[in-house]
C-alpha positions in Angstrom: 140.3 127.5 71.7 143.0 124.9 72.1 141.5 121.4 72.0 142.9 118.3 73.6 141.8 114.7 73.3 143.3 112.6 76.1 142.8 108.9 76.6 142.9 107.4 80.1 141.9 110.7 81.6 140.1 109.3 84.6 143.2 108.6 86.7 147.0 108.6 86.9 149.0 110.6 84.5 146.0 111.1 82.1 144.0 112.8 84.8 146.9 114.9 85.9 147.6 116.0 82.4 144.0 116.9 81.8 143.8 118.9 85.0 147.1 120.7 84.1 145.7 121.6 80.6 142.5 122.9 82.1 144.4 125.4 84.2 144.8 127.4 81.0 141.7 129.5 80.3 141.6 128.9 76.5 141.6 125.1 76.6 139.0 122.4 76.1 139.6 118.7 77.1 137.8 115.7 75.7 138.6 112.8 78.1 138.3 109.3 76.8 138.1 106.5 79.3 135.6 104.1 80.9 134.7 106.5 83.8 134.5 110.2 84.3 136.3 111.6 87.3 136.8 115.2 86.3 134.2 117.9 86.7 135.0 121.2 84.8 133.0 123.4 82.5 135.6 122.9 79.7 135.9 119.2 80.2 133.8 116.8 78.1 133.8 113.0 78.7 133.5 110.2 76.2 133.0 106.8 77.9 134.9 104.2 76.0 136.8 101.0 76.8 139.9 101.0 74.6 140.2 97.2 74.9 137.0 96.8 73.0 138.2 97.5 69.5 134.7 97.2 67.9 133.5 99.9 70.3 136.5 102.0 69.4 135.7 101.7 65.7 132.1 102.5 66.3 132.8 105.6 68.4 135.8 107.2 66.7 133.6 109.8 64.9 132.6 111.2 68.3 136.2 112.0 69.2 137.2 114.2 66.2 134.4 116.6 65.3 135.0 119.6 63.1 136.8 122.3 65.1 136.6 125.5 63.0 137.6 127.7 65.9 140.7 125.6 66.9 143.8 127.5 67.8 145.5 124.1 68.1 144.6 120.4 68.3 146.3 117.8 70.4 145.7 114.1 70.7 147.4 112.4 73.7 147.3 108.6 73.5 148.0 108.1 77.3 145.9 105.0 78.1 148.0 101.9 78.6 148.0 98.6 80.3 150.7 96.3 81.7 148.6 93.1 81.7 149.6 90.1 83.6 153.3 89.9 84.7 154.6 86.5 83.8 156.8 84.7 81.3 156.0 83.7 77.8 154.7 80.1 77.8 153.0 80.8 81.2 150.4 83.2 80.0 147.0 82.9 78.3 147.1 84.0 74.7 144.3 86.5 75.4 146.9 88.5 77.4 148.7 89.5 74.3 145.6 90.5 72.5 144.5 92.7 75.4 147.8 94.5 75.8 148.3 95.1 72.1 144.7 96.3 71.6 145.0 99.0 74.3 148.7 99.9 73.8 149.0 99.8 70.0 145.8 99.1 68.0 143.6 101.7 69.7 146.3 104.5 69.7 147.0 103.7 66.0 143.4 104.0 65.1 143.0 107.3 67.1 146.1 108.7 65.5 145.0 107.7 62.0 141.6 109.3 62.5 143.1 112.4 64.0 145.4 112.9 61.0 142.5 112.2 58.6 140.2 114.6 60.3 142.7 117.5 60.9 145.7 116.8 58.7 144.8 119.5 56.2 144.3 122.3 58.8 146.8 125.0 59.3 146.7 125.4 63.1 149.3 123.6 65.2 148.5 119.9 65.5 150.2 117.4 67.8 149.9 113.7 68.5 151.6 112.6 71.7 151.9 108.9 72.3 152.8 108.0 75.9 155.4 105.3 75.6 157.9 103.8 78.1 161.5 103.1 78.6 160.5 99.5 78.6 160.0 99.8 74.8 163.8 100.2 74.6 165.0 97.3 76.8 163.8 93.7 77.6 162.2 93.3 81.0 161.4 89.7 81.9 157.7 89.2 82.6 156.8 92.3 80.6 157.0 90.8 77.1 153.7 92.2 75.7 154.2 95.5 77.4 157.8 96.0 76.1 156.9 94.9 72.6 153.8 97.1 72.5 155.7 100.2 73.6 158.4 99.5 71.1 155.7 99.2 68.4 154.2 102.5 69.5 157.6 104.2 69.2 158.2 102.9 65.7 154.6 103.8 64.7 155.2 107.3 65.8 158.5 107.6 63.9 156.9 106.3 60.7 153.9 108.6 61.0 156.1 111.7 61.6 158.2 110.8 58.5 155.0 110.5 56.5 153.7 113.8 57.7 157.0 115.4 56.9 156.8 113.9 53.4 153.4 115.4 53.0 154.5 118.8 54.3 151.6 119.0 56.7 153.4 120.4 59.7 152.0 117.9 62.2 154.1 117.1 65.3 154.1 113.4 66.4 156.1 112.4 69.4 156.4 109.3 71.6 157.3 110.2 75.2 158.6 107.9 78.0 157.4 109.7 81.2 159.7 107.8 83.6 158.6 105.9 86.7 155.4 107.8 87.8 153.5 107.0 90.9 150.4 105.5 89.4 148.2 102.4 89.7 150.5 100.6 87.2 153.4 101.0 89.6 151.3 99.4 92.3 150.5 96.5 90.0 154.2 96.1 89.2 155.1 96.0 92.9 152.6 93.3 93.6 154.3 90.9 91.2 156.4 88.1 92.6 160.1 87.7 91.8 159.3 84.3 90.2 157.6 86.1 87.3 159.6 89.3 87.4 163.3 89.5 88.4 163.3 93.2 89.0 160.4 93.2 91.5 162.6 94.2 94.5 164.0 97.2 92.6 160.6 98.6 91.9 159.6 98.1 95.5 162.7 100.0 96.5 161.9 102.9 94.2 158.6 103.3 96.0 160.0 102.9 99.5 162.8 105.4 98.7 160.4 108.0 97.3 161.9 107.9 93.9 158.6 107.7 91.9 157.7 110.9 90.1 154.5 112.6 91.2 151.8 112.4 88.5 150.7 115.9 89.0 154.2 117.3 88.5 154.8 115.2 85.4 151.4 116.3 84.0 152.3 119.9 84.5 155.7 119.4 82.7 154.1 117.8 79.7 151.3 120.4 79.5 153.9 123.2 79.5 156.0 121.5 76.8 152.9 121.0 74.6 152.3 124.7 74.7 155.8 125.5 73.4 156.7 125.9 69.7 158.2 122.8 68.2 162.0 122.7 68.9 164.3 122.4 65.9 165.7 118.8 65.4 163.7 117.4 68.3 163.6 113.6 68.1 160.4 111.8 67.7 161.0 109.5 70.7 161.7 111.4 73.9 162.2 110.8 77.6 160.7 113.2 80.1 164.1 114.7 81.0 164.6 115.7 77.4 161.6 118.0 77.3 162.5 121.6 76.8 
């Protein structure tokens, strides 16, 4: 059996990826989110609010049980939040805590526990962190989001280097999936230009049909995860770089 742990599996890209994985007969998905929206005999749901770090700490053991029959194990840290769109100095301090808890702290804890639980196994193991192109460039109004995704990229690169040093054969990647038609894009389009100078451009992407379909992106990622690790593949990837 090929086991997948996918956060944010109740909607958007996370749900699309879970559904794409479940199309393969030898897979099992553990979805981690506040609400369950998938019904499938090989889908298991763990209700968890990733912004509640104490709850995350108390429930981590439920996400990584022993899997003696595993043909492979994959953790997808997909859940992410934009938070409020506004400039530094015009935001409550709690905004930064919320965004970093969901986008960095919770994924780091899940990755750390995954590597602790399964690092010594010999089956293929993958940690896929869903990042963003915003982690590579400054976008006004998105300070916490950009910084959190940049942190996730570096965390992935360091963890991969460490696994290579240990010779454990674990693949760790950070993937920017592009502009996908999700609730986050709707949130971005609702922002005023006074707090986000690129607002009109994102409205135009939607109006011109240039947002990627979540189902198609989920299928592409699921297919890539099933492939052998490509030689010299970078840790930080964009969707168009997937083999």
